[in-house]
C-alpha positions, 0 to 999 in steps of 0.5 A, a space after each residue: 499499500 503506497 503511502 503519500 509522503 507528508 506534506 510540508 506545513 511551511 510550503 506557501 502557495 503565494 507566487 514569488 512576486 506576492 512574497 517579494 511585495 509582502 516582504 517589501 511592504 513589511 520592510 517598508 513599514 518597519 523602516 518607517 514606523 521604527 527604524 527611521 524615528 530611532 535614528 532621528 532620536 539619535 541624530 537630534 540628540 547628537 546634533 550638537 556634538 557629544 559634549 553637548 549631549 552629556 551636558 544635557 543629561 548632567 542638568 540637575 532637573 534632568 538627573 533627577 528625573 532619571 534618578 526618580 524613574 529608577 526609584 520608581 521602577 525599582 519599587 514597582 517592579 519587585 511589587 509586581 514580581 511578587 503580586 504576579 507570581 502570587 496571582 499566577 499561582 493562585 489562578 493556575 493551581 487552584 480552583 475557586 469561586 470567582 477565579 474568572 473574575 480574578 483573571 479579568 481583573 488582572 487584565 484591567 490595566 490593559 483595557 483602561 486608559 493610563 490617564 483615567 488610571 491616574 485620575 482614579 488615584 487622584 480621585 482617591 488621594 488627592 486633596 479633594 478625593 475620598 481619602 485626602 482630608 484624612 491623608 492631609 490631616 496625618 501628613 501623608 502625601 501620596 498625589 504629586 509625590 513618590 507614592 502616587 507615582 509608584 502606585 500608578 506605576 504599579 497598577 499599569 505594569 501589574 498584568 505583565 508578570 501575571 500573564 507571562 506566568 499564568 499560561 506557562 503554569 497551566 501548561 506545566 500542570 500540578 505533577 511536580 508540585 504534588 510529588 514534592 509534597 508527597 515526599 514530604 517537602 514544605 509549601 516554601 520548599 516546594 515553591 523554591 526548589 520546584 515551581 521557581 525553577 519551572 518558571 524562571 525564564 517566563 518570570 525573567 521575561 514578564 519582569 523585563 517587560 514590566 521594567 520597560 513600561 515602568 520606565 517609559 510610562 506617561 499617562 498615568 504618571 503625568 496625571 499624579 505627578 504634578 509636574 514638579 520640576 526636580 521632584 516628581 518629573 520622570 524621564 518621559 515627562 522631562 522629555 515632554 517639558 524639554 521639547 515643549 520648551 524648544 530645548 530639542 537636543 536636551 529633549 532627544 538626549 533624555 529620549 535616547 536613553 528610553 530608546 536605549 532601554 527599548 533596544 536592550 529590552 528587545 535584545 534581552 527578550 530575544 535571548 530569554 525566548 531562546 533559552 525558553 524555547 531551547 529548555 522547553 524543547 529539551 524537557 519535551 524530548 525527555 
């Protein structure tokens, strides 16, 4: 009995002209939308030379914005790492009433405008907000201060870690954890020695995306910051201020730092995807 040879799933039916046209359109789109704007940022930042570039970054207000951005990201990302792991573990490993609601709420920051998110915190913690009078009477300032920036950033970046881990944990199942518990391991030992090694690449990937969004967030942070120079302006806000003041070299100099962050994120993302796919293929072979 003759067997038909398996068909190559990668073979397409498009003509060479159609394939060339699609590839060309994709390259043109990437060139216009990604490459040229990125080159324009670096070109404009260095238009007056490298000394002017360094001088722009050493400005006290700009340096304060860089330091504040690192501080906000340094607080927000670890918090979302913990919250994301807990949320993912809860959704992937347990069955309970309201699970679908919790899963939907995790996606809320993706569906709500960042400006609206910032406004919600103003309505809660602002001087005329729900908790504002009590906070003022106790000398606690959240809006137009670092705590407000952190809260807005945590809210906006919350889904990144959880959304990377939930499908990964669901695919892995509970077999490894149940085996560890049956051998006498405690819950913490099971998490540290079994669960965490299994999700490490997905966790790093989620943290990477979370950090990139935290440093580049504009909308929500703009609402809660108050734009106080040298105090509550992060790097994206500082770019806007410098640009509005026609200080283009300084504005694009700060923008280059954000662009470099995006490029580093892209490279690390590719490396993590490579390691994760290689490890997943190896585990499936065994």
